[in-house]
C-alpha positions in Angstrom: 15.4 72.1 -61.0 14.0 69.2 -62.9 13.4 71.5 -65.9 17.0 72.7 -65.9 18.2 69.1 -65.6 16.1 68.1 -68.5 17.4 71.0 -70.6 21.0 70.1 -69.7 20.4 66.5 -70.8 18.9 67.7 -74.1 21.8 70.1 -74.7 24.5 67.5 -74.0 22.8 64.8 -75.9 22.3 66.9 -79.0 25.7 68.6 -78.6 27.5 65.2 -78.6 25.5 63.9 -81.6 25.9 67.0 -83.7 29.5 67.2 -82.4 30.3 64.2 -84.6 29.1 66.3 -87.6 31.2 69.3 -86.3 34.3 67.1 -86.4 33.5 66.1 -90.0 33.1 69.8 -91.0 36.3 70.5 -89.1 38.1 68.2 -91.5 36.8 69.8 -94.6 36.7 73.5 -93.4 39.7 73.8 -91.2 42.0 71.0 -92.4 41.3 71.0 -96.1 40.2 74.7 -96.3 37.3 73.4 -98.5 33.8 75.0 -98.3 31.8 71.8 -98.5 28.1 72.5 -98.9 27.2 68.8 -99.5 26.9 68.5 -95.7 23.3 69.6 -96.0 22.7 66.5 -98.1 25.0 63.9 -96.4 23.4 64.6 -93.0 19.9 63.5 -94.0 21.5 60.7 -96.1 22.7 59.2 -92.8 19.3 59.7 -91.2 17.4 58.1 -94.1 19.8 55.2 -94.6 19.7 54.4 -90.8 15.8 54.4 -90.8 15.6 52.3 -94.0 18.2 49.8 -92.8 16.6 49.4 -89.4 13.2 48.9 -91.0 14.7 46.1 -93.0 16.0 44.5 -89.7 19.6 45.4 -90.0 21.6 45.6 -86.7 21.6 49.3 -85.6 25.4 49.3 -85.1 25.9 47.8 -88.6 23.6 50.6 -89.8 26.0 53.1 -88.3 28.9 51.7 -90.3 26.9 51.5 -93.5 25.8 55.1 -93.1 29.4 56.2 -92.6 30.3 54.5 -95.8 27.3 56.1 -97.6 28.5 59.5 -96.4 32.0 58.7 -97.6 30.7 57.9 -101.1 28.8 61.3 -101.1 32.1 63.0 -100.2 33.9 61.1 -102.9 31.5 62.4 -105.5 32.1 66.0 -104.3 35.8 65.4 -104.4 35.7 63.9 -107.9 33.7 66.8 -109.2 36.2 69.3 -107.7 39.4 67.5 -108.4 38.8 65.6 -111.6 36.2 67.9 -113.4 37.7 71.1 -112.0 34.4 72.4 -110.6 34.7 74.9 -107.8 34.3 73.7 -104.2 31.1 75.6 -103.7 29.5 74.3 -106.9 30.6 70.8 -106.2 29.0 70.8 -102.8 25.8 72.4 -104.1 25.5 69.8 -106.9 25.9 66.9 -104.6 23.6 68.4 -102.0 20.9 68.8 -104.6 21.3 65.3 -106.0 21.3 63.7 -102.5 17.8 65.0 -101.9 16.5 62.7 -104.6 18.7 59.9 -103.3 17.3 60.3 -99.8 13.7 60.1 -101.1 14.6 56.9 -102.9 16.1 55.5 -99.8 13.0 56.2 -97.8 10.7 54.8 -100.6 9.5 58.4 -101.4 8.5 59.1 -97.9 9.4 62.6 -96.5 9.5 61.1 -93.0 10.3 57.5 -92.2 9.4 56.3 -88.6 11.2 53.6 -86.7 9.2 53.7 -83.5 9.5 50.6 -81.3 12.3 49.2 -83.5 15.8 48.3 -82.1 18.2 51.2 -82.1 21.6 51.8 -80.5 19.7 53.6 -77.7 17.1 51.0 -77.0 18.9 47.7 -77.5 22.2 46.2 -76.4 24.3 48.4 -74.2 21.9 51.3 -74.7 19.0 49.2 -73.6 20.8 48.1 -70.5 21.7 51.7 -69.5 18.1 52.8 -70.1 16.9 50.0 -67.7 19.5 50.8 -65.0 19.8 53.5 -62.4 21.2 55.8 -65.0 18.0 55.7 -67.1 17.6 59.5 -67.2 21.2 59.9 -68.5 21.3 56.8 -70.7 20.9 58.7 -74.0 23.5 61.3 -73.0 26.0 58.6 -72.0 25.5 56.7 -75.3 25.9 59.9 -77.3 29.0 60.8 -75.4 30.6 57.4 -75.8 29.9 57.3 -79.6 31.3 60.8 -80.0 34.3 60.0 -77.9 35.1 56.8 -79.9 34.8 58.8 -83.2 37.0 61.6 -81.8 39.8 59.2 -80.6 39.8 57.3 -83.9 39.9 60.6 -85.9 42.7 62.1 -83.7 44.8 58.9 -84.1 44.3 59.0 -87.8 45.4 62.7 -88.0 48.7 61.6 -86.3 49.5 59.0 -89.1 51.5 59.8 -92.2 48.3 60.0 -94.2 46.7 62.3 -91.6 49.7 64.6 -91.7 49.6 64.8 -95.5 45.8 65.5 -95.2 46.5 68.4 -92.9 49.2 69.7 -95.3 46.9 69.8 -98.3 45.0 72.8 -96.9 48.1 74.9 -96.2 51.0 73.6 -98.2 50.2 71.4 -101.3 53.9 71.5 -102.4 54.8 69.5 -99.3 52.3 66.8 -100.3 53.8 66.7 -103.8 57.3 66.5 -102.4 56.2 63.4 -100.5 55.1 61.7 -103.8 51.4 62.1 -103.1 48.7 63.7 -105.2 47.1 66.6 -103.4 43.8 66.1 -105.3 43.6 62.5 -104.0 44.2 63.6 -100.5 41.4 66.2 -100.8 39.0 63.4 -101.9 40.0 61.3 -98.9 39.4 64.3 -96.6 36.0 64.9 -98.1 35.1 61.3 -97.7 36.1 61.3 -94.1 34.3 64.6 -93.4 31.0 63.5 -95.1 31.2 60.1 -93.6 31.2 61.6 -90.1 28.4 63.9 -91.0 26.3 61.0 -92.3 27.2 59.1 -89.1 25.9 62.0 -87.0 22.6 61.9 -89.0 22.4 58.1 -88.4 22.8 58.5 -84.6 20.3 61.3 -84.5 17.7 59.4 -86.5 18.1 56.4 -84.1 17.7 58.7 -81.1 14.6 60.4 -82.5 13.3 57.2 -84.0 12.5 58.9 -87.3 14.2 60.3 -90.3 13.3 63.4 -92.2 14.6 63.7 -95.8 14.7 67.5 -95.5 16.4 67.6 -92.1 19.7 68.7 -93.6 18.7 72.3 -94.1 21.0 74.6 -92.2 23.3 71.8 -91.0 26.4 73.3 -92.7 25.7 76.6 -91.0 25.4 74.9 -87.6 28.5 72.9 -88.0 30.6 75.8 -89.3 29.4 78.0 -86.5 30.4 75.3 -84.0 33.9 75.0 -85.4 34.4 78.7 -85.4 33.0 79.2 -81.9 35.1 76.4 -80.6 38.3 77.9 -82.0 37.4 81.4 -80.9 36.7 80.3 -77.3 39.4 77.7 -76.8 41.9 78.6 -79.5 44.5 79.8 -77.0 44.5 76.4 -75.3 47.7 74.5 -76.1 46.3 71.2 -74.9 42.9 71.1 -76.7 42.7 69.5 -80.1 40.7 70.9 -83.0 38.2 68.1 -82.8 37.6 68.8 -79.1 37.1 72.5 -79.8 34.6 71.6 -82.5 32.5 69.5 -80.1 32.6 72.1 -77.3 31.7 74.7 -79.9 28.7 72.7 -80.8 27.6 72.4 -77.2 27.9 76.2 -76.8 25.9 76.6 -79.9 23.2 74.3 -78.7 23.1 76.1 -75.4 22.4 79.4 -77.2 19.6 77.9 -79.3 18.0 76.2 -76.3 18.2 79.4 -74.2 16.6 81.4 -77.0 13.8 78.8 -77.2 13.2 78.9 -73.5 13.0 82.7 -73.6 10.0 82.3 -75.9 11.5 82.6 -79.4 9.1 81.3 -82.0 10.4 78.2 -83.9 9.9 80.0 -87.2 12.8 82.3 -86.3 15.2 79.4 -85.4 17.0 79.3 -88.8 17.4 83.1 -88.6 19.0 82.7 -85.1 21.3 80.0 -86.5 22.5 82.4 -89.2 22.9 85.3 -86.6 25.0 83.1 -84.4 27.1 82.1 -87.4 27.6 85.8 -88.3 28.7 86.6 -84.7 31.1 83.7 -84.7 32.6 84.8 -88.1 33.0 88.4 -87.0 34.5 87.4 -83.6 37.0 85.1 -85.3 38.0 87.8 -87.8 38.5 90.4 -85.0 40.5 87.9 -83.0 42.8 87.2 -86.0 43.3 90.9 -86.6 44.2 91.5 -82.9 46.7 88.6 -83.1 48.3 90.0 -86.3 48.6 93.4 -84.7 50.2 91.9 -81.6 52.8 90.1 -83.8 53.6 93.3 -85.7 54.0 95.3 -82.4 56.3 92.6 -81.0 58.4 92.6 -84.2 58.7 96.5 -84.2 59.7 96.5 -80.5 62.6 94.2 -81.2 
């Protein structure tokens, strides 16, 4: 029982933390319809910036804000390459992702791994420290991860309801509507990429503080994980009229983490973990396509019957 409880805590904690990243990818992939591969660079950017800032004595909450801004800048570069220089979305993401590896190494003073053991983090100081030293000590990290994810989700949902948020959602499906409102679709894409990568970097920042270390190469496979979470969430909860896309992304990430954890508990060697991630992504893509095809056939049948 204790083992299952421990696994549940790990799944929820990582699900909530990576869920922030999934919400960021939801913005770029589902809202903007933009295949942003710079996620693999902006995630470790958040990790490395958080570790470097905390090492310098910066307040861990301030570090979260700075990491978000750092991710926004990375997203802005991706957007500028695509919108202003007319480079394809895939190439823009790859170029930024590649460049960010060097940036991350500079941030960590050329260290592949930067440790922040025994330094104040959002999990060990302030509210996090009080929770850890209370009766809820076993669930302290899960509660902190959930609260941070929930705050991010609420702010993001509120933004998507604003005029700017509505225009952002229109860019991916109807650019003419954005133009009719006197706005530049390219600029809205840049804003969306900034928000998406900012959330991805924030997720990396929170994870680094939870693990008390930052790895400059930790971004490998993050875009696959996040995309799979978004697709799984939509496939499982897509019929729900009351669940927002951001919520589906978070739940999709939790389901994804459950699958990975279950495989590890069944004895899967860690060297096959990336292959499993890709396999889950393929299953999610195929399931989503089959679901769309069934929906299209249902619409056609309904139209013919009338």
